[in-house]
C-alpha positions in Angstrom: -20.2 16.2 -20.7 -22.6 13.2 -21.9 -22.7 9.7 -20.3 -22.4 6.6 -21.9 -22.9 2.8 -20.6 -19.6 0.5 -20.3 -20.2 -3.3 -19.8 -17.5 -5.6 -18.9 -17.4 -8.7 -17.8 -15.2 -9.9 -14.6 -14.9 -12.5 -12.3 -17.7 -12.8 -9.8 -15.4 -13.2 -6.7 -13.1 -10.7 -7.9 -15.8 -8.2 -8.3 -17.2 -9.0 -5.0 -13.7 -8.3 -3.2 -13.3 -5.2 -5.0 -16.9 -3.6 -3.8 -16.0 -4.5 -0.7 -12.7 -2.3 -0.9 -14.6 0.4 -2.8 -17.3 0.3 -0.2 -14.5 0.8 2.7 -12.8 3.5 1.0 -16.6 5.2 0.6 -16.4 4.5 -3.4 -19.0 2.8 -5.5 -18.1 0.8 -8.5 -18.9 3.3 -11.1 -16.8 5.9 -9.3 -14.0 3.6 -9.0 -13.6 2.7 -12.5 -14.5 6.4 -13.6 -11.3 7.3 -11.7 -8.8 4.6 -12.8 -10.0 5.7 -16.5 -9.7 9.4 -15.6 -6.1 8.2 -14.4 -5.7 6.4 -17.6 -6.0 9.2 -19.8 -3.9 11.8 -17.3 -0.9 9.4 -17.4 -1.3 8.0 -21.4 -1.2 4.5 -20.0 -1.9 1.7 -17.5 -1.6 3.4 -13.8 0.7 0.8 -12.8 3.0 -1.4 -13.7 3.0 -4.3 -16.0 5.2 -7.2 -16.2 5.5 -10.4 -16.5 5.9 -13.5 -14.0 9.1 -14.7 -14.1 9.0 -18.9 -13.7 10.8 -20.2 -10.9 12.8 -22.4 -12.9 14.3 -19.4 -14.8 15.0 -17.2 -11.4 17.0 -20.1 -9.8 18.7 -20.4 -13.0 19.8 -16.7 -13.1 20.8 -16.9 -9.6 23.2 -19.7 -10.1 24.5 -18.1 -13.1 25.2 -14.8 -11.1 26.8 -16.5 -8.2 29.1 -18.4 -10.6 30.3 -15.2 -12.5 30.9 -13.4 -9.0 33.2 -16.3 -8.4 34.5 -16.3 -11.6 35.1 -12.4 -11.1 37.0 -13.0 -7.9 39.2 -15.8 -9.4 40.0 -13.6 -11.7 40.9 -10.7 -9.0 42.8 -12.8 -7.0 45.0 -14.4 -9.9 45.7 -11.0 -10.9 46.8 -9.9 -7.4 49.1 -12.6 -7.0 50.6 -11.7 -10.9 50.8 -8.3 -9.9 52.8 -9.0 -6.3 54.8 -11.8 -8.7 
């Protein structure tokens, strides 16, 4: 298999931190990047989950809405039980 060069730009501190971790694992940057690329090819995609961060405000609103819905359900259940006991 023929080799080619891959030039990327990244944050210097991230590169340094990653190199430290790779060194502890007995890898160099080239080997680690090649492992990533081979995994992408093998799995036909990024080998980890990609998702958007949910803003805190939206998450808090969703939690409040869920609590309200649960409360509404228990009120309906209580009301139905009283009707059945009638």
